[in-house]
C-alpha positions in Angstrom: 60.8 150.7 158.0 64.0 148.8 155.6 62.5 148.4 152.2 62.0 145.2 150.6 64.4 144.1 147.9 61.3 144.8 145.6 60.9 148.7 146.4 64.3 149.4 144.9 63.6 151.0 140.6 67.2 150.2 140.1 65.7 146.3 141.1 62.2 146.1 138.9 64.2 147.9 136.2 65.7 144.8 136.1 63.5 143.0 136.8 61.6 144.3 134.0 64.0 143.6 132.2 65.4 140.2 132.5 61.1 138.8 132.0 61.2 140.8 128.6 64.7 139.1 127.9 62.7 137.1 124.7 60.9 139.2 124.4 64.0 141.6 123.0 67.0 139.2 121.6 64.3 138.3 119.7 62.7 142.5 118.2 66.7 143.4 118.5 67.0 140.0 116.3 64.7 140.8 113.7 65.7 143.9 114.3 68.7 144.1 113.6 67.9 142.4 109.9 65.9 144.0 108.4 66.2 147.6 109.7 69.8 148.6 107.0 71.0 150.4 109.9 74.6 150.4 107.4 72.0 152.9 105.4 71.5 155.3 108.6 75.7 155.3 109.5 76.6 157.0 106.1 74.0 159.6 106.1 74.8 160.2 109.7 78.9 159.9 108.7 79.9 163.7 109.2 78.0 163.8 112.2 78.4 159.8 113.7 77.6 161.1 117.6 74.5 162.7 116.5 74.2 159.0 114.3 75.0 156.5 117.2 72.7 158.7 119.3 70.0 158.4 117.0 70.3 155.0 115.3 70.1 153.9 119.5 67.0 156.0 120.5 65.4 154.3 117.4 66.7 151.0 118.5 65.8 151.0 121.8 62.3 153.2 121.3 61.7 150.5 118.2 62.4 147.0 121.0 60.0 149.4 123.4 57.4 149.6 122.1 56.9 145.5 120.1 58.0 144.1 123.9 55.2 146.2 125.2 52.4 145.1 122.2 54.3 142.0 122.9 53.0 142.0 126.7 49.2 144.0 126.2 48.5 141.3 123.5 48.9 138.6 126.6 47.4 140.2 128.8 44.3 140.0 125.5 44.8 136.6 125.8 44.4 136.0 129.2 41.4 137.7 129.6 38.9 137.0 126.9 40.7 132.8 127.9 41.1 132.8 131.0 41.8 129.7 132.4 39.9 126.6 132.9 42.0 124.0 134.7 44.3 124.4 137.2 46.8 121.9 137.7 48.3 120.5 140.6 51.7 121.3 142.2 52.9 117.8 142.6 50.7 116.3 139.8 52.7 112.9 138.8 51.5 112.4 135.4 53.0 108.9 135.2 49.6 107.7 134.5 49.3 109.8 132.3 51.0 107.6 130.1 49.6 104.6 130.4 52.9 103.4 131.6 52.8 103.4 135.1 55.8 105.6 135.9 57.8 103.4 133.9 60.4 103.2 131.4 59.1 102.4 127.7 62.7 101.4 125.6 61.7 99.9 122.8 
């Protein structure tokens, strides 16, 4: 029996990163602005490998923690406020806007 592509741990890892890429980008941007990493680098100037390793671990850990909190928040919102209406695929919304599908140029 051949395992499907979704059973590969590496594929699941990249799918998880892809699903959270916007969160990762936003958190990383705020982190770079909010945390003075240059002070951290200056403190470990005599041991650069240790400084870089600690900075990487702290940065990765904070990004992972905030992404996990955002995901839990999303799950909680979905649980507390379930969707009441499910829009079927292929629904034509043109009549909702009163134009009957015609473009209004004015």
